[in-house]
C-alpha positions in Angstrom: 0.0 0.0 0.0 2.8 2.4 0.9 4.6 1.7 -2.3 1.4 2.4 -4.3 0.9 5.6 -2.4 4.4 6.8 -3.3 4.0 5.8 -6.9 0.7 7.7 -7.0 2.3 10.8 -5.5 5.2 10.6 -8.1 2.7 10.4 -10.9 0.9 13.6 -9.6 4.3 15.5 -9.4 5.2 14.4 -12.9 1.9 15.6 -14.3 2.2 18.9 -12.4 5.7 19.4 -13.8 4.5 18.7 -17.3 1.7 21.1 -17.0 3.9 23.9 -15.7 6.5 23.4 -18.5 3.7 23.4 -21.0 2.6 26.9 -19.9 4.7 29.4 -21.9 6.1 32.4 -20.0 4.5 35.7 -20.7 7.8 37.5 -20.2 10.1 38.2 -23.2 13.3 36.2 -23.5 16.5 36.5 -25.6 15.1 33.9 -28.0 11.5 35.5 -28.0 12.0 39.2 -27.4 8.6 40.2 -28.4 7.5 42.7 -31.1 8.3 45.9 -29.2 10.5 47.2 -26.6 9.4 46.7 -23.0 11.4 49.8 -22.1 9.9 52.3 -24.6 7.0 50.6 -26.2 8.5 51.3 -29.6 8.0 48.5 -32.1 11.1 46.6 -33.3 12.2 46.1 -36.9 10.5 49.3 -38.2 12.1 51.1 -41.2 15.1 53.0 -39.8 14.3 51.7 -36.4 16.0 49.3 -34.0 16.4 45.9 -35.6 16.0 42.8 -33.5 16.8 39.7 -35.6 15.3 36.3 -35.1 17.5 34.2 -32.9 17.0 30.5 -32.1 19.9 30.2 -29.8 23.6 29.4 -30.3 24.2 26.3 -32.3 27.2 24.0 -32.1 29.8 24.7 -34.7 31.6 22.0 -36.6 33.2 19.3 -34.4 32.0 21.0 -31.2 30.4 19.3 -28.2 28.4 21.2 -25.6 30.0 21.1 -22.1 27.5 22.0 -19.4 29.2 24.2 -16.8 29.3 23.8 -13.1 31.4 23.5 -10.0 34.3 21.0 -9.6 37.5 20.4 -7.6 40.3 21.4 -9.8 43.8 20.1 -9.1 46.1 17.0 -9.0 44.6 13.9 -7.5 47.7 11.7 -8.0 50.8 11.8 -5.8 52.9 14.8 -6.9 55.9 12.7 -8.0 57.5 15.8 -9.6 57.2 17.7 -6.3 56.1 20.7 -8.3 53.1 21.6 -6.1 51.7 23.8 -8.8 48.1 22.5 -9.1 46.8 22.1 -5.5 43.1 21.2 -5.1 40.5 24.0 -4.9 36.9 24.5 -5.9 36.1 26.5 -9.0 33.1 27.1 -11.3 33.2 27.0 -15.1 30.7 28.6 -17.4 29.2 26.3 -20.1 31.2 26.2 -23.3 31.8 24.1 -26.4 34.9 22.0 -27.1 36.1 20.0 -30.0 35.2 16.4 -29.6 38.6 15.4 -31.1 42.1 16.7 -31.4 42.7 18.7 -34.6 44.0 16.2 -37.3 46.4 16.4 -40.1 43.6 16.8 -42.6 42.2 19.8 -40.7 45.6 21.5 -40.6 46.2 20.8 -44.3 42.9 22.5 -45.1 44.2 25.5 -43.2 47.5 25.5 -45.1 45.7 25.2 -48.4 43.5 28.2 -47.6 46.2 30.6 -46.5 48.4 29.6 -49.4 45.7 31.1 -51.7 45.2 34.4 -49.9 48.3 35.1 -47.7 51.9 36.0 -48.1 54.7 33.4 -48.3 55.9 34.7 -44.9 52.5 33.9 -43.3 52.4 30.4 -44.9 56.0 29.6 -43.8 55.1 30.7 -40.2 52.1 28.3 -40.2 54.0 25.2 -41.4 54.3 22.5 -38.7 57.8 21.5 -37.8 58.0 17.9 -39.2 61.6 17.5 -37.9 60.1 17.0 -34.4 60.0 13.3 -35.4 63.8 13.3 -36.2 66.1 11.5 -33.9 69.7 10.6 -34.8 69.4 7.4 -32.6 65.9 6.3 -33.9 64.8 5.5 -37.5 61.8 7.9 -37.6 62.7 9.2 -41.1 59.4 8.2 -42.6 57.4 10.2 -40.0 59.4 13.3 -40.9 58.5 13.0 -44.6 55.1 11.4 -44.5 53.2 11.9 -41.2 51.7 15.3 -42.0 50.8 14.7 -45.7 50.4 11.0 -46.5 46.7 10.1 -46.8 47.0 7.2 -44.3 47.7 9.8 -41.6 44.8 12.1 -42.4 42.9 11.5 -39.2 46.0 11.3 -36.9 46.5 14.3 -34.6 48.6 17.1 -36.1 51.8 17.6 -34.2 54.8 19.9 -34.5 52.5 22.8 -34.0 53.5 25.6 -31.5 51.1 27.4 -29.2 51.3 30.5 -31.5 50.5 28.4 -34.6 47.5 26.7 -32.8 46.1 30.1 -31.8 46.5 31.4 -35.4 44.7 28.3 -36.6 41.8 29.1 -34.2 41.5 32.6 -35.6 41.5 31.4 -39.2 38.9 28.7 -38.3 36.6 31.3 -36.8 36.7 33.3 -40.0 36.3 30.2 -42.3 33.3 28.9 -40.4 31.5 32.3 -40.3 32.3 33.0 -44.0 30.7 29.7 -44.8 27.7 30.7 -42.7 27.5 33.9 -44.8 27.4 31.8 -48.0 24.4 29.9 -46.9 25.8 26.9 -45.0 24.9 26.9 -41.3 23.4 25.4 -38.2 20.5 23.0 -38.7 17.3 23.4 -36.6 18.1 20.5 -34.4 21.5 21.8 -33.3 23.8 20.3 -35.8 25.9 22.1 -38.3 25.7 21.8 -42.1 28.3 23.1 -44.6 26.0 22.5 -47.5 25.6 25.7 -49.5 22.2 26.9 -50.6 21.6 27.7 -54.2 19.6 30.8 -53.4 20.6 33.8 -51.4 20.2 33.5 -47.7 16.9 34.7 -46.4 18.4 36.8 -43.6 19.2 40.3 -45.0 22.4 40.3 -42.8 23.6 37.1 -44.5 22.7 38.4 -47.9 24.6 41.6 -47.3 27.6 39.7 -46.1 27.6 37.5 -49.1 27.5 40.5 -51.4 30.4 42.2 -49.7 33.7 40.2 -50.0 35.1 41.7 -46.8 31.9 41.8 -44.9 30.2 39.4 -42.5 27.0 39.4 -40.5 26.9 41.7 -37.5 27.3 40.3 -34.0 23.8 41.5 -33.2 22.3 39.3 -36.0 23.0 36.1 -34.1 23.8 34.4 -37.3 27.5 34.1 -36.7 29.3 31.9 -34.1 31.6 33.2 -31.4 35.3 32.8 -32.0 37.1 29.4 -31.8 40.1 29.6 -29.4 42.3 27.4 -27.3 40.5 26.3 -24.1 41.6 27.6 -20.7 43.4 25.2 -18.4 40.4 25.1 -16.1 38.0 24.4 -19.0 40.3 21.7 -20.3 40.6 20.0 -16.9 36.8 20.2 -16.2 36.0 18.7 -19.6 38.5 16.0 -19.3 37.3 14.8 -15.9 33.7 14.8 -17.2 32.2 14.4 -13.7 28.8 14.6 -15.1 29.1 10.8 -15.4 29.6 10.4 -11.6 26.6 12.3 -10.2 23.3 11.1 -8.8 20.4 12.9 -7.1 20.7 16.6 -6.5 24.4 17.7 -6.3 25.9 14.5 -5.0 28.7 12.8 -6.9 29.7 9.2 -6.5 33.4 9.7 -6.8 36.2 11.9 -8.1 38.2 10.8 -11.1 42.0 10.2 -11.5 41.5 9.8 -15.3 38.8 10.8 -17.7 37.1 7.5 -16.7 36.1 5.8 -13.5 38.6 3.7 -11.5 42.3 3.7 -11.0 43.0 1.3 -14.0 43.9 2.3 -17.5 42.1 -0.8 -18.9 38.5 -1.2 -19.7 36.8 -3.0 -16.8 33.5 -3.7 -18.5 32.7 -7.3 -19.4 32.7 -8.3 -23.0 35.1 -8.5 -25.9 36.6 -5.1 -25.0 37.3 -6.0 -21.4 40.9 -5.4 -20.6 41.6 -3.1 -23.5 43.6 0.1 -23.0 41.5 3.2 -22.7 44.2 5.5 -23.9 47.3 5.6 -26.0 50.4 5.9 -23.8 53.7 4.4 -23.0 53.4 1.6 -20.4 57.1 1.6 -19.5 60.6 1.9 -20.9 60.6 0.6 -24.5 57.0 -0.5 -24.3 54.8 1.7 -26.6 52.2 -0.8 -27.6 52.6 -4.3 -26.3 53.5 -7.4 -28.4 52.5 -8.3 -31.9 49.3 -10.2 -32.1 48.2 -8.8 -28.8 48.8 -5.1 -29.1 47.7 -3.4 -26.0 46.8 0.1 -27.1 47.0 -0.5 -30.9 49.5 2.3 -31.5 53.3 2.6 -31.5 53.1 6.4 -32.0 49.9 8.4 -32.3 46.6 6.9 -33.2 43.5 8.1 -35.1 41.6 10.8 -33.3 38.6 8.5 -32.7 40.5 5.5 -31.7 39.6 5.2 -28.0 36.3 5.5 -26.1 35.0 9.0 -25.5 34.5 10.3 -22.0 31.1 11.2 -20.5 31.0 14.6 -22.3 31.6 12.8 -25.6 35.2 14.0 -25.9 37.9 11.7 -27.4 41.5 11.3 -26.3 41.4 13.7 -23.3 44.1 11.3 -22.0 46.9 10.1 -24.1 47.6 10.2 -27.8 49.0 13.8 -27.8 49.3 16.4 -25.1 47.2 19.5 -25.8 48.0 23.2 -25.6 45.8 25.3 -23.4 45.4 29.1 -23.3 47.1 29.8 -19.9 50.6 31.2 -19.2 52.4 28.9 -16.8 52.9 30.1 -13.2 53.5 27.7 -10.3 51.2 29.6 -8.0 48.3 30.0 -10.4 46.1 27.8 -8.2 46.2 30.4 -5.3 46.1 33.5 -7.5 43.4 33.1 -10.1 39.7 33.7 -9.7 37.4 30.8 -8.5 35.0 31.7 -11.4 36.2 30.9 -14.9 39.9 30.9 -13.8 42.6 31.8 -16.2 46.3 32.9 -16.0 47.2 35.7 -18.3 50.6 37.1 -18.8 51.7 40.5 -17.4 49.3 40.4 -14.4 50.4 39.5 -10.9 53.4 37.2 -10.2 55.2 38.9 -13.0 58.1 37.3 -14.9 60.5 40.0 -13.6 60.1 38.5 -10.1 61.9 35.4 -11.3 65.6 35.3 -11.9 65.6 34.1 -15.5 68.4 36.4 -16.5 70.9 34.5 -14.3 69.4 31.1 -15.3 68.0 30.6 -11.9 64.4 30.2 -13.3 62.6 29.2 -16.4 59.6 31.4 -15.8 58.7 34.0 -18.4 55.6 35.2 -20.1 56.0 32.9 -23.1 55.6 29.7 -21.2 52.3 28.0 -21.9 50.6 25.1 -20.2 49.9 21.8 -21.9 48.0 18.8 -20.5 46.7 15.3 -21.2 49.6 13.0 -21.7 50.8 11.5 -24.9 51.8 8.3 -26.8 55.3 8.8 -25.3 54.2 9.5 -21.7 53.6 7.1 -18.8 50.2 6.9 -17.2 50.9 9.5 -14.5 50.6 12.2 -17.1 47.1 10.9 -18.2 45.6 12.5 -15.1 43.8 15.8 -16.0 45.2 17.5 -12.9 48.8 17.1 -14.0 50.4 20.0 -15.9 53.6 20.9 -17.7 54.8 23.9 -19.7 56.8 24.7 -22.8 57.7 27.9 -24.7 54.8 29.1 -26.9 57.1 29.1 -30.0 58.2 25.5 -29.4 56.8 22.4 -31.0 57.3 18.7 -30.4 55.8 15.4 -31.7 54.0 15.0 -28.3 51.8 18.1 -28.4 48.7 18.8 -30.5 45.6 20.9 -29.7 41.8 21.2 -29.9 39.6 24.3 -29.9 36.9 25.6 -27.6 34.1 28.2 -27.9 32.1 30.1 -25.3 28.5 28.9 -24.7 26.7 32.2 -25.0 23.7 32.9 -22.9 23.1 29.4 -21.6 24.2 27.1 -18.9 22.3 24.0 -20.0 
């Protein structure tokens, strides 16, 4: 009887919730602003008046996955074997944003090189070229990677490497223009939240888009809502939040079952689920000295060097290779005390503000700290499991490149948290 009573009450609650949600709010919203101003009573979209374009909400750009923001404990959960003490645990909150579901691949970067070759100077193109010599090693026969990894078709969907932080940032700026230019030509977000690059045969219905298509240097205004915010490198906090994907550990209200050492549950780097995939590696990393993939016929992670960008299971946000394969550049300048200096809301470390480089004795080689050091995270095919933990962090000069670092882009989630 008691069970039936509770079920009956639950049914009433569900019906009430459905009824409330069915009732449309009478108040204007960003998506439904109404026909006239609630401040002046003047109608919108009159000739020579204030134009309020139709806006259905921000859509996900190509390759982007929505990351719902929230609170999390940022910092290293593993033992600090490097004794760096530069990422102590603290609680921060992150605004919702979008992130690439994969690392940028060779084919994506070649598309970029092809585009700037047509409309940029030789100097710009040279500056954008990845350093393919990062594979070169006098004591290792990696010659084929030097000449083939970037351009040979078999490596198309392998992560691009040999790209510096500066080059990755330049790519993000180009990508923003390329995507929004395609929007101006008629390709764009679908109604259900996807993104289509299929061009329409007729001029776009939106006057802003039509005007942008007619003007070579023009693009829709920000107020039109028809363009996407800029692609960029994620902040360190965003990257760590997205990698842990703690949305998969929560239950009832704001309780969470557990923290995560890696982007998946448990302390093992193998798949614990029963079935044919049980025991398989969940990331591409180096198990130990000289052991990059296991033995022939029973290859553990299936990759001697990098692997294709979809090769391993996605985390609970739908992001691939947030551990292993290649490390990834993030936006932040490196400082060992960032954890105690930055804000607890959308934290970021910029250069030239607090804890300045001049406070470190770099001139006398007593310190490596300067304003060109950038953080990278995630572990790579050449790193041991310790570096797969999202809380670990390392740094490198922003103009440097290696075969161990790639990148992915992020984008702000405008005007929404869910």
